[in-house]
C-alpha positions in Angstrom: 103.8 86.0 160.0 100.9 85.7 162.6 98.0 84.0 161.5 95.9 86.3 163.8 96.8 89.8 162.0 95.5 88.1 158.6 92.2 86.7 160.5 91.8 90.4 161.2 92.3 91.6 158.1 90.1 88.8 156.7 87.1 89.6 158.9 87.8 93.6 159.0 87.2 93.4 154.7 84.6 90.9 155.3 82.7 94.3 156.9 84.2 96.8 154.6 83.0 95.0 151.5 79.5 94.8 152.7 80.2 98.9 152.9 81.8 99.6 149.5 79.5 102.8 148.3 77.8 103.7 151.5 76.2 107.1 151.4 75.6 109.5 154.2 72.4 108.1 155.0 73.0 104.3 154.8 75.8 105.1 157.6 73.1 106.8 159.3 71.1 103.8 159.8 70.1 102.6 163.3 71.5 99.1 164.2 69.7 96.6 167.2 72.4 97.1 169.0 72.1 99.8 171.4 70.7 102.4 169.0 74.0 103.0 167.4 74.5 103.7 163.6 76.6 102.3 161.2 78.8 105.3 161.5 79.3 105.1 165.4 79.7 101.3 164.8 82.7 102.2 162.2 83.7 105.1 165.0 84.5 102.5 167.5 86.4 100.0 165.6 88.3 102.8 164.2 89.0 104.2 167.6 90.0 100.9 169.2 92.5 100.2 166.0 94.5 103.1 166.4 94.4 102.2 170.3 95.8 98.5 169.2 98.8 100.4 166.9 99.3 102.8 169.3 100.3 100.1 172.4 102.5 98.1 169.9 104.2 100.8 169.2 104.8 102.1 172.9 103.5 101.6 176.2 103.3 105.4 176.5 101.6 106.8 173.7 98.9 104.3 174.7 98.2 105.5 178.2 98.5 108.8 177.4 95.0 107.8 174.5 93.5 105.7 177.8 94.1 108.2 180.2 91.9 110.2 178.3 89.3 108.1 177.6 89.4 106.9 180.7 88.7 110.1 182.4 85.3 111.1 180.4 83.9 107.7 180.7 84.5 107.9 184.8 83.0 111.0 184.0 80.1 109.3 182.6 79.4 109.6 179.5 78.8 106.6 177.5 81.5 104.8 174.9 78.9 106.5 172.0 79.8 109.8 173.5 83.3 109.3 174.1 84.5 108.2 170.8 82.6 111.3 169.2 85.1 113.7 171.3 88.3 111.2 170.4 86.4 112.3 167.2 86.4 115.6 167.5 89.5 116.3 169.4 92.1 113.8 167.7 90.6 114.0 164.0 89.4 117.0 163.9 85.2 115.8 164.0 86.1 113.2 161.1 82.2 111.5 160.2 80.5 110.0 156.9 82.4 108.4 154.4 85.9 110.6 155.6 86.0 108.2 159.2 84.8 105.3 156.6 87.7 105.6 154.7 89.9 106.4 157.6 89.0 102.9 158.9 89.0 100.9 155.7 92.9 102.6 155.0 94.4 102.2 158.5 93.5 98.5 159.2 95.2 96.8 156.8 98.0 98.7 158.4 97.2 97.8 161.6 97.0 93.8 160.3 100.7 94.8 158.6 102.2 95.7 162.2 100.9 93.1 164.0 101.9 90.7 161.4 105.3 91.7 161.9 105.5 91.3 165.4 106.8 89.0 168.1 103.4 87.1 168.9 104.2 86.7 172.6 105.1 90.2 173.5 103.2 91.6 176.1 101.5 94.8 175.5 99.4 97.1 177.5 95.4 97.1 177.3 92.9 98.0 179.4 93.9 95.9 182.6 96.0 93.7 182.2 98.4 93.7 179.9 97.7 90.9 177.5 100.1 89.2 173.8 100.5 90.8 170.6 98.8 87.5 168.9 95.8 87.8 172.0 95.3 91.4 170.7 95.0 90.4 167.4 92.2 88.1 168.0 90.5 90.9 170.1 90.5 93.2 166.7 89.0 90.3 164.9 86.6 89.3 167.8 85.3 93.4 168.6 85.2 93.6 164.3 83.2 90.7 163.8 81.1 91.5 166.5 80.2 95.0 166.0 80.2 93.6 162.2 77.2 91.7 162.5 74.9 94.7 163.8 75.7 96.3 160.3 75.2 92.5 159.0 71.9 92.3 160.5 71.0 95.9 159.8 71.3 95.9 156.2 69.6 92.6 155.9 72.4 90.4 155.2 73.8 86.8 155.8 77.6 86.9 156.5 79.7 84.2 154.3 81.2 82.6 157.8 85.0 81.2 157.5 86.8 79.2 159.5 88.9 81.9 161.1 85.9 81.9 163.7 87.7 79.4 165.8 89.7 82.3 167.1 86.7 83.9 168.5 85.1 80.4 169.5 88.2 79.8 171.2 88.2 83.1 173.1 84.8 82.1 174.4 86.2 79.4 175.9 89.0 80.3 177.4 87.1 83.4 179.2 84.6 80.9 181.1 86.0 81.8 184.2 86.1 85.5 183.4 82.5 85.6 182.3 81.5 85.1 186.5 84.2 86.2 187.8 83.5 89.6 186.7 79.6 89.0 187.9 81.3 88.5 191.2 80.7 84.9 191.0 82.1 81.5 192.4 83.4 80.0 189.1 81.1 76.3 188.5 83.5 73.3 188.0 84.1 71.5 185.6 84.0 73.7 182.8 82.0 72.3 180.4 83.3 70.2 177.2 82.7 72.8 174.2 82.0 70.6 170.5 81.2 72.9 167.4 80.9 72.5 164.1 82.9 74.7 162.3 81.8 76.8 158.9 83.9 74.0 157.2 82.0 71.0 158.6 84.9 70.2 160.7 84.1 69.7 164.1 86.5 71.8 166.8 86.9 70.3 171.3 87.5 71.6 173.4 87.9 71.2 177.1 87.5 67.3 178.3 84.4 65.1 177.2 82.0 64.3 180.3 78.8 63.6 180.4 76.0 66.3 181.4 77.7 69.5 181.1 78.7 70.3 177.4 78.0 73.0 174.9 77.2 71.4 171.6 76.3 73.4 168.2 77.4 75.0 165.4 80.4 77.4 165.9 79.1 80.6 164.6 76.1 80.3 167.2 78.3 79.9 169.8 80.5 82.4 168.9 77.0 85.0 168.6 76.3 83.4 172.4 80.0 85.0 174.0 80.5 88.0 172.3 76.7 89.0 173.2 75.2 89.6 169.7 72.4 87.2 170.1 70.6 85.5 173.3 71.1 81.5 173.2 67.5 81.3 172.3 67.7 82.3 169.0 70.1 79.9 168.4 70.6 76.5 168.1 72.9 75.6 171.0 72.6 72.7 173.1 73.5 73.1 176.6 73.8 69.7 178.9 73.7 70.6 182.4 74.0 73.6 184.4 77.3 74.6 184.8 76.6 74.9 180.5 73.3 76.6 180.8 74.0 79.3 183.9 77.8 80.1 181.5 75.8 80.4 177.9 73.1 83.2 179.5 75.9 85.7 180.8 78.4 84.6 178.6 80.6 87.7 178.2 84.6 86.9 176.4 85.2 90.7 175.9 86.6 92.7 178.6 85.2 95.7 180.7 82.4 95.8 183.7 79.1 93.0 183.1 76.6 93.5 180.1 74.0 91.9 179.9 73.3 89.4 176.3 70.0 90.9 174.4 67.0 89.8 175.4 65.2 87.3 173.6 64.8 88.0 170.1 66.4 91.5 170.1 69.0 90.6 167.7 67.6 88.6 166.2 65.7 88.7 162.6 64.5 86.1 160.9 
């Protein structure tokens, strides 16, 4: 069984649990992410969960999906607008509690499908193909990152678990991508990363070196690389220019370069 599939399911369930009993008014609350509502977040997660299911089932089905999505984006529509069009055209305008129920019913099915898949199987996605294992990590990352906005607007602190290591690993391995995606040379060597897990353990990546490191809590690192927090709103310590430059623009997700939130924009005391 692919452990990452279970991690994705558990991450989704953590978000589901805080929305249990949510009414239409709650789902309409604005988060601190680009004025998306909670419903917008669920729509985004559901659409791309279904896309992940399509690509596992077959490349052709996914290509039909992504071609339609790309056409809307090229025409200048926002991701928020595109997912609403997709819901209208594909799921009869699903919204509100019905949308929440559709998402909560589908993600366990998706997790089960990937749990039974070959983790090394190459599947189509936006950009280069990726492994089934990487796809599950990406779905966990998106569920965790977009879920952060929901936790924030509801004034709740998430009980973090060590499955966040998957997101931290993704953050570390996209070091070069962060710079290349912006048309910049990749500064080498890559920083040493030393993070404290929610359980208290220590996780390390790259060669230990003086004057080039990122040190701190795993949760804070994950928040920075997913751009749910500005590094200034965390206790992460950066040592050296390479580490500082990275954490200022870190982006572990695909797509065009995005600017991290400014200090205080995604943070509440």
